[in-house]
Structure formats: C-alpha cells, structure tokens
C-alpha positions in Angstrom: -34.0 29.5 84.9 -32.5 28.0 81.8 -31.9 24.6 80.3 -28.3 24.6 81.5 -29.4 24.9 85.1 -31.7 21.9 84.7 -29.0 19.9 83.0 -26.6 20.6 85.8 -29.2 19.5 88.4 -29.8 16.3 86.5 -26.1 15.5 86.4 -25.9 16.2 90.2 -28.9 14.0 90.8 -27.5 11.1 88.7 -24.0 11.2 90.2 -24.8 12.2 93.7 -21.6 14.3 93.9 -20.6 17.8 92.9 -17.1 16.6 91.9 -18.4 13.8 89.7 -21.2 15.9 88.2 -18.7 18.7 87.4 -16.4 16.3 85.8 -19.2 14.9 83.7 -20.3 18.4 82.6 -16.7 19.5 82.0 -17.1 22.5 84.3 -15.6 23.4 87.7 -17.3 22.6 91.0 -17.6 26.2 91.8 -19.4 26.9 88.5 -21.7 24.0 89.2 -22.5 25.3 92.6 -23.3 28.8 91.2 -25.6 27.2 88.6 -27.5 25.3 91.3 -27.8 28.5 93.4 -29.1 30.4 90.4 -31.8 27.7 89.9 -32.8 27.9 93.6 -32.9 31.7 93.3 -35.2 31.5 90.3 -37.5 29.0 92.0 -37.5 30.8 95.3 -36.7 27.6 97.3 -34.0 25.0 97.8 -33.7 22.0 95.5 -30.7 20.5 97.3 -30.0 19.8 101.0 -26.2 19.7 101.8 -25.8 17.3 104.7 -22.2 17.0 105.5 -20.5 15.6 102.5 -23.8 14.3 101.2 -26.3 16.0 98.9 -30.0 15.2 99.0 -32.7 16.4 96.8 -35.5 18.3 98.6 -39.1 17.4 97.8 -39.1 20.4 95.3 -35.8 19.1 94.0 -37.3 15.7 93.3 -40.2 17.3 91.5 -37.9 19.5 89.4 -35.7 16.5 88.4 -38.7 14.5 87.2 -39.9 17.4 85.1 -36.5 18.5 84.0 -35.8 15.1 82.4 -38.6 15.7 79.9 -37.7 19.3 79.3 -34.0 18.6 78.7 -34.8 15.6 76.4 -37.3 17.7 74.4 -34.8 20.6 74.2 -32.1 18.2 72.9 -34.5 16.9 70.2 -35.3 20.5 69.2 -31.6 21.3 68.9 -31.0 18.1 66.8 -33.9 19.1 64.5 -32.6 22.6 64.1 -29.2 21.2 63.2 -30.7 18.9 60.5 -32.7 21.8 59.1 -29.4 23.8 58.6 -27.9 21.0 56.6 -28.6 20.8 52.8 -30.2 17.5 52.0 -31.7 17.1 55.5 -35.0 17.9 57.0 -38.3 17.4 55.3 -39.9 18.6 52.0 -43.7 18.6 52.0 -45.0 19.9 48.7 -48.1 19.9 46.5 -47.9 19.5 42.7 -50.2 20.0 39.8 -50.4 17.5 37.0 -47.7 19.0 34.8 -45.2 19.7 37.5 -45.9 16.3 39.0 -45.0 14.6 35.7 -41.8 16.5 35.4 -40.6 16.6 39.0 -41.9 13.7 41.1 -39.7 10.9 39.9 -36.5 13.1 39.7 -37.1 14.4 43.2 -37.6 11.0 44.7 -34.6 9.6 42.9 -32.3 12.5 44.1 -33.6 12.1 47.6 -33.2 8.3 47.7 -29.8 8.4 45.9 -28.1 11.4 47.4 -30.0 12.5 50.5 -31.2 9.5 52.5 -31.8 11.7 55.5 -34.3 13.8 53.7 -38.1 13.2 54.1 -40.1 13.8 51.0 -43.9 14.1 50.9 -45.7 14.9 47.7 -49.4 15.8 47.5 -51.5 15.7 44.4 -55.0 16.9 43.9 -57.0 20.0 43.0 -55.2 23.3 43.4 -57.9 24.7 45.7 -57.4 21.8 48.1 -53.6 22.2 48.0 -54.0 25.9 48.8 -56.0 25.0 51.9 -53.2 22.6 53.0 -50.6 25.3 52.4 -52.5 27.8 54.5 -53.0 25.2 57.3 -49.2 24.5 57.1 -49.5 20.9 56.0 -47.6 21.9 52.9 -44.4 23.9 52.7 -44.8 24.9 49.0 -46.8 24.3 45.9 -45.7 23.9 42.2 -48.9 24.4 40.1 -50.4 26.1 37.1 -50.1 29.8 37.9 -53.5 30.5 36.2 -55.2 28.4 38.9 -53.9 30.5 41.8 -55.8 33.7 42.8 -53.3 36.3 44.0 -53.7 37.0 47.7 -51.8 39.0 50.4 -50.9 35.8 52.3 -49.3 34.1 49.2 -45.9 34.4 47.5 -46.4 33.5 43.9 -43.1 33.1 41.9 -43.5 32.6 38.2 -41.5 29.7 36.8 -41.9 30.8 33.1 -43.6 29.0 30.2 -43.2 25.4 29.0 -44.3 24.6 25.5 -47.4 22.4 24.9 -48.1 20.1 21.9 -49.8 17.0 20.6 -48.0 13.7 21.2 -48.7 10.2 19.7 -46.9 6.9 19.6 -44.4 6.2 16.8 -46.8 3.8 15.0 -49.8 6.2 15.0 -51.2 6.9 11.5 -50.4 10.6 11.9 -46.8 10.0 13.2 -45.2 10.0 9.7 -46.9 13.1 8.3 -44.9 16.2 7.7 -47.9 18.4 8.5 -51.1 17.7 10.5 -54.2 19.7 10.6 -56.6 20.2 13.6 -59.2 18.3 11.6 -56.8 15.3 11.6 -56.5 15.5 15.4 -60.3 15.3 15.9 -60.4 11.9 14.2 -58.8 10.3 17.2 -59.3 10.3 21.0 -57.6 13.2 22.7 -56.2 12.9 26.3 -55.5 15.9 28.4 -55.5 17.2 32.0 -58.1 19.8 33.0 -57.2 23.1 31.3 -57.4 26.6 32.5 -59.9 29.1 31.0 -57.0 31.0 29.5 -55.7 27.9 27.6 -59.3 27.0 26.5 -59.6 30.5 25.0 -56.3 30.2 23.2 -57.3 26.8 21.7 -60.7 28.1 20.5 -59.1 31.3 19.1 -56.6 29.4 17.2 -58.5 26.3 16.0 -62.2 27.2 16.4 -65.0 26.0 18.6 -64.1 22.3 17.9 -60.9 22.9 20.0 -62.9 23.5 23.1 -61.8 20.7 25.5 -65.5 20.0 26.3 -65.9 18.8 22.8 -62.3 17.7 21.8 -61.0 15.9 24.9 -62.4 12.4 25.4 -59.9 11.2 28.0 -59.4 13.6 30.9 -57.0 12.7 33.8 -54.8 14.5 36.3 -52.1 11.8 36.0 -49.9 12.7 32.9 -47.9 9.5 33.2 -51.0 7.4 32.9 -52.1 9.4 29.8 -48.8 9.0 28.1 -48.9 5.2 28.9 -52.3 5.1 27.2 -51.0 7.0 24.2 -48.0 4.6 23.9 -50.5 1.7 23.6 -53.3 3.2 21.6 -54.1 5.7 18.9 -55.0 8.3 21.5 -53.4 11.8 21.2 -51.9 13.5 24.2 -52.4 17.3 24.5 -50.2 18.9 27.1 -46.7 19.8 28.2 -44.2 18.3 25.7 -41.5 18.0 28.2 -43.5 15.5 30.2 -43.0 13.1 27.2 -39.3 13.7 27.1 -38.2 10.1 27.7 -40.5 8.7 25.1 -39.5 11.3 22.5 -35.8 10.7 23.1 -36.0 7.0 22.6 -38.4 7.2 19.6 -41.4 5.6 21.2 -43.4 8.8 21.0 -43.6 11.5 18.4 -44.7 15.2 18.5 -47.2 16.0 15.7 -46.2 18.9 13.4 -49.7 20.5 13.6 -50.3 23.5 11.4 -50.8 26.2 12.5 -48.4 25.6 15.4 -50.0 25.4 18.8 -49.4 28.7 20.7 -50.7 27.5 24.1 -48.1 26.9 26.8 -48.1 25.9 30.4 -47.3 28.5 33.0 -46.2 27.2 36.4 -45.6 28.9 39.7 -43.8 28.2 43.0 -46.3 29.2 45.7 -45.5 29.6 49.4 -47.0 31.4 52.4 -46.0 35.0 52.8 -44.1 35.7 56.0 -43.4 32.1 56.8 -39.8 31.3 57.7 -38.3 28.9 55.2 -36.2 25.9 56.1 -32.8 25.8 54.3 -33.9 22.5 52.6 -36.7 24.4 50.9 -34.2 26.7 49.4 -32.6 23.7 47.9 -36.0 22.4 46.7 -36.7 25.8 44.9 -33.4 25.4 43.0 -34.3 21.9 42.2 -37.6 23.0 40.7 -36.1 25.7 38.5 -33.4 23.2 37.3 -35.9 20.5 36.2 -39.0 22.5 35.2 -38.2 23.5 31.6 -38.7 22.5 28.0 
C-alpha cells in the first residue's frame, strides 16, 4: 500500500467514475484499475463493488476512504514542509544566543528575515548557556551561538569555533575620561562598570593584567545579560561598559560612544562558538544561518 493508491481511491470515491477519476488524476483508466487492484491485494479484501456500470464502496472501502483523507492530507503537508525546507530563506530558525552574540546578531537577523525572507520563521532564545544546552538536546533549539568557554565538550555536541572578538572599555562621548589620550585601570575604577557575567578564563586574564582590583566581583557594579541595555545606560550616565567592542559599533561610528585608550591595552577577547547536536540532520535554512553568523560576528 502506498499514498498513490489511497489518492486514487479518493478520486474514485469523489467522482464515482473510473473515467472521471482517471481524467482528474491524469492517468489511464487501466492504470487506475491496476492501482485499485493493488490496494485490494495489500488489504486482502475488496474496497469497491463493481455493479454494472456503477461502482460502490464496500464497508471496508468506506472505512479506508475516511482514514485515507487524513493520511493523504498529512502527506501533502509533509511534502509541502519538505519543499519549504529545501528553499533558502524558508523554513524555521530556532536558536539560542549568549549576551555577546545576541547584541551582534539579533537585530540584523530579524531585519534580514523581515525584509528579505518573509516566509522564514525566526525564534531566538536568550538565557543561561546551561539552559540553552538542555533545550538544544531536547531539540527545542536547532543551534546555539554562545561563549565557547561556557560549553563543556561532549560527544553529542558539534562545537565550531567562530574566532575571537576584541573586548574593551566604552563610555559616552561626554564622559570625563573620553578626551584622554591614555587611561589607567585606576581611572576606570573611579566609575561604575557594567558587564555581562564573565567566564573564569576572562576573569583570570583581567586579574593577571590589572591586579586583584580587576576581579569582576570587585570591579563590576552593573551586571546584566542584555548588552543593549548596558550600552543605553552608558550613553546616559558615566558608567563604563566592559565587553565586546563590536556590540557598540553603531554608537562608535556616530560619535555617541568612545572606546577608552586604556594602558596597558586590554588583552581579553570574546570567543564564540556555533553549537549543534552531533548526528542531527540539518535543514538547508540552518546552513544559511551558519553563513549569516560568520558574516556578522566579527570585530
């Protein structure tokens, strides 16, 4: 038994005639007759009584027609979904993002989807990396773009490094430190510092470079996962943003924000990764998304 046999029986039930059903299906009457016979052979019983020139469904035939309508409809929807998934810019993208990637990718992704791919469904999840990993493993997410240092390697994960992105200290253009040619770490500590939660590796780098005062537990007074909110706060106050410089790109370009020339130069950098489940078949639209991430996630 196959879907075509069921489709042929439905056409016959709807038209009541082999000739009209064959015409509707664009096949010959003999081909339609063979299809119905194959269906009856698979079922081991007749689905159609041929009474003279009339055709009547048997009790089994009536039951098969009722069930077949659901099966054929579902199969058509599956074929349609498969076709969408094969088209670039169609299908769905369900991804988790860390604070840094979210600041750099969320708005561009939604703008591209809304402006160029209106048939694409985009779902972005934010939150702790541990929670996003659970959602990835339960297949509620297709991929994650997060800090690589927060993902523990495992056999069920594909972890693709996206390289490094420079970090720095950002203030608004009217900040007392904005006009200086050189800024010390001591100068930084005189103002509120805003940052996302930092990995242990970055914390060690800060302490090694600037001393114990650079430990975020002592230095950071404003901690938030939402980089956009932190940058908005920096734009309106004397707070200093510590994080990925590229997240402040728009403000730096229009002159509203300034990167402080701290000496010695900050060595810490963000390291992001594209994480998927190993062995999971990837929809073509996710290949497009991977390219989008690599195109936009840079200094």
